[in-house]
Structure formats: C-alpha cells, structure tokens
C-alpha positions in Angstrom: -80.3 59.1 -0.9 -77.5 61.5 -1.6 -74.2 61.6 0.2 -74.7 65.4 0.6 -77.9 64.8 2.6 -76.2 62.2 4.9 -73.2 64.6 5.5 -75.7 67.5 6.1 -77.6 65.5 8.7 -74.4 64.4 10.3 -73.1 68.0 10.4 -76.3 69.3 12.0 -76.5 66.4 14.5 -72.9 67.0 15.6 -73.6 70.7 16.0 -76.7 69.9 18.1 -74.7 67.6 20.4 -72.0 70.2 20.9 -74.5 73.0 21.6 -76.3 70.8 24.1 -73.1 70.0 25.9 -72.2 73.8 26.0 -75.7 74.9 27.0 -75.7 72.5 29.9 -72.1 73.0 30.9 -71.3 73.5 34.6 -73.2 72.9 36.8 -74.5 70.0 34.7 -71.6 68.8 32.6 -68.9 69.5 35.2 -65.9 69.1 32.8 -67.2 71.7 30.4 -66.9 75.4 31.3 -66.2 78.8 29.8 -63.9 80.4 32.4 -61.9 79.1 35.3 -60.9 81.5 38.1 -58.2 80.6 40.5 -59.5 81.8 43.8 -56.1 82.0 45.5 -54.8 84.5 42.9 -52.3 82.0 41.5 -51.9 81.2 37.8 -55.0 79.2 36.7 -54.8 75.9 34.9 -57.3 73.9 32.8 -55.5 70.7 33.8 -57.5 69.3 36.7 -54.7 66.8 37.6 -52.3 69.7 38.2 -54.9 71.9 40.0 -53.9 72.2 43.7 -55.5 75.6 44.5 -59.2 76.5 44.9 -61.0 77.5 41.7 -64.4 78.5 40.3 -65.7 77.4 36.9 -68.3 79.4 35.1 -70.9 77.9 32.7 -74.2 78.9 31.0 -76.6 78.1 33.8 -74.3 78.4 36.8 -70.9 77.6 38.3 -69.0 75.0 40.2 -66.2 75.5 42.8 -63.6 73.3 44.3 -61.9 74.6 47.5 -59.4 71.7 47.5 -60.6 70.8 50.9 -61.6 67.2 50.2 -65.2 68.1 49.5 -64.7 68.0 45.7 -66.8 70.1 43.3 -69.8 72.0 44.8 -72.1 73.5 42.2 -74.9 76.1 42.2 -78.4 75.2 41.0 -79.0 75.5 37.3 -80.8 78.7 36.3 -80.9 81.4 33.8 -78.7 84.3 35.1 -76.7 83.8 38.3 -74.8 85.9 40.8 -71.3 85.0 41.9 -71.9 86.7 45.2 -74.1 83.7 46.0 -71.0 81.5 45.9 -70.1 82.6 49.4 -72.2 79.8 50.8 -69.8 77.4 49.1 -66.6 79.3 50.0 -66.6 79.2 53.8 -69.1 82.1 54.1 -67.1 84.9 52.6 -66.0 85.7 49.0 -62.2 85.8 48.3 -60.8 89.2 47.3 -60.4 88.0 43.7 -64.2 88.0 43.4 -64.5 91.7 44.1 -67.7 93.6 43.8 -67.1 95.0 40.3 -66.5 91.4 39.1 -69.7 90.0 40.6 -71.7 93.0 39.3 -70.5 92.4 35.8 -71.3 88.7 35.9 -74.8 89.3 37.4 -75.6 91.8 34.6 -74.5 89.7 31.7 -75.1 86.0 32.6 -78.8 86.2 31.6 -77.6 86.7 28.0 -76.0 83.3 28.1 -79.4 81.9 27.4 -78.7 82.6 23.8 -76.8 79.2 23.8 -80.1 77.5 24.5 -81.8 79.5 21.8 -79.1 78.5 19.2 -79.6 74.8 20.3 -83.4 75.0 19.8 -82.9 76.4 16.3 -80.3 73.8 15.5 -82.7 71.0 16.6 -85.3 72.5 14.2 -82.7 72.4 11.4 -82.0 68.7 12.3 -85.7 67.8 12.1 -86.0 69.3 8.5 -82.7 67.7 7.5 -84.0 64.3 8.6 -87.1 64.9 6.5 -84.9 65.8 3.5 -82.9 62.6 4.1 -86.2 60.6 4.1 -87.0 61.8 0.6 -89.5 64.6 1.5 -89.6 67.2 -1.3 -87.1 70.0 -1.8 -89.0 72.2 0.8 -87.5 70.2 3.6 -83.9 70.9 2.4 -84.7 74.6 2.0 -86.1 74.8 5.5 -83.0 72.8 6.8 -80.8 75.4 5.0 -82.6 78.3 6.5 -82.7 76.9 10.0 -79.1 75.8 10.0 -78.0 79.2 8.6 -80.0 81.0 11.2 -78.6 78.7 13.9 -75.1 79.3 12.6 -75.7 83.1 12.7 -77.1 82.8 16.2 -74.0 80.7 17.1 -71.7 83.4 15.7 -73.4 86.1 17.8 -73.2 83.8 20.9 -69.5 83.1 20.2 -68.7 86.8 19.9 -70.6 87.5 23.1 -68.8 84.7 24.9 -65.4 86.1 23.9 -66.4 89.6 24.9 -68.0 88.7 28.2 -65.4 86.2 29.4 -62.5 88.3 28.3 -64.0 91.2 30.3 -64.3 89.0 33.4 -60.8 87.5 32.8 -59.3 91.0 32.5 -61.0 92.2 35.7 -59.9 89.1 37.6 -56.3 89.5 36.5 -56.4 93.2 37.5 -57.3 92.2 41.0 -54.9 89.2 41.3 -51.9 90.6 39.3 -51.5 87.2 37.7 -53.1 85.1 35.0 -55.7 83.8 37.5 -58.4 83.3 34.9 -58.2 81.0 31.9 -60.6 80.2 29.1 -62.3 76.8 29.1 -63.2 74.3 26.5 -66.9 75.5 26.1 -65.7 78.5 24.0 -64.1 76.2 21.4 -67.0 73.8 21.4 -69.3 76.7 20.5 -66.9 77.7 17.7 -66.9 74.2 16.2 -70.7 74.0 16.4 -71.1 77.3 14.7 -68.8 76.2 11.8 -70.7 73.0 11.4 -74.0 74.9 11.1 -72.5 77.2 8.5 -71.1 74.3 6.4 -74.5 72.4 6.3 -76.3 74.7 3.8 -73.3 74.5 1.5 -73.5 70.7 1.6 -77.2 70.7 0.7 -76.6 73.3 -2.1 -73.7 71.3 -3.6 -75.9 68.2 -3.5 -78.8 70.0 -5.3 -76.5 71.4 -8.0 -74.9 68.0 -8.6 -78.3 66.4 -8.8 -79.5 69.0 -11.3 -76.3 68.6 -13.3 -76.8 64.9 -13.4 -80.4 65.1 -14.6 -79.3 67.6 -17.3 -76.6 65.2 -18.4 -78.9 62.3 -18.6 -81.3 64.4 -20.7 -78.6 65.3 -23.2 -77.4 61.7 -23.7 -80.9 60.1 -23.7 -80.9 57.4 -26.4 -82.7 58.3 -29.7 -86.1 56.8 -30.1 -86.7 56.5 -26.4 
C-alpha cells in the first residue's frame, strides 16, 4: 500500500467534504455562504459577532436573512435556482431598495447555474470510489479512473470557481452601485471551492508520482537481482 495512494485518497476525500459543504451552504450550512449583502446599505462584514445591521447571505440552493429583530436567521427552502424577490416574505413584506429589480433579475437568471457545484461533487465522489479501489489493491485501471475522474472534477471545479467569481462580483458591484458603499462582501464558500479544486488537481499528480516510483523500484530490483537466482 503506497503512501501516494493514501495521500491521493485523503486528497480526494478532503475535496469531497469541502464540495459537499459548499454545495449545501446556506440555507443548509448557515455559516457557509458566497456573498453577504448588508440590507441597510452599510459596510458589510463577515464577522457575525460585529454584525448589527440586517443582512442577506447567498448560497448554492438558497439564502438566509437576519433582520436583527430578535428572530435570528430565516432561510428559504433549498432548491435549484432561487429568486431574491421571494425574500420579501422574510423582510417585513417589502424588499429594501438595495435589492432593486436589476439585482433580483440577475440572481434569478444565474442561480440555476450554481447546480454545477453539485455536479462537481458527484464527479469527485466517483473519483473517491475509484481511489478507494486503487488503495485496496485493485489493478492499475482503478488508479487511471481515479486520475480521470479527479482531473475532470478539478476542471469542473475550476469552471465553477470562475463562474462564482464572475457571478458574485457582478452582484456585488450592482449592490454597491445602489448603496454607494461596500455593502456586499465575499463569503467563505468561494475559498472552500478554490481549495477543493486545487486538491482535485493535485490527486492525479500523486498517483502518477507513485506509479513512476513503483516502476523505478521494480527496474532497480531487476538490475541488482543476484546472479544465479
């Protein structure tokens, strides 16, 4: 059982955990979100302890809002594609000006594409399954499949990460145009996606190095094989 295989499995497993957390960010994992919007138009903060103004957090399958009215976080149902105009039922019946129509239209049009996070997770889980087979000593085919799946998941993760940056920067810019302040701030889900993507890209390298070292070791043993054996 090579150290490279153990590291490869650990790398893919860590990436799967991170992608799962990101895919089920708010409204499921309420401390993980992509973008926080300060609904009062003040400067947004990611530090919950210092947050005294109402805010809205955006995730893959929905959003959560805290009006700082003693009710705590109120979250939308989890679904693929969501509309921020629906948040009015959590915000005293009317949307604040910072969630203007062109912002809600943009989020409605693009949030369906956030399902790519779940696609990347499914591919990464497939890579983990093949990596476990390789760790169990199944022939080289399992490692090759693990390489392919992890590389594909890493490429999907890269596309997702680029989309995240583009999408949430667009929303952030539009919010700040309305508020005139830094009323939107990137959350931790962006960076968790980046780390997961890097782990998936590293995994094929670990398996490849392990195979090369194994081949080198076999060749060396063949060269120094005792005479007469």
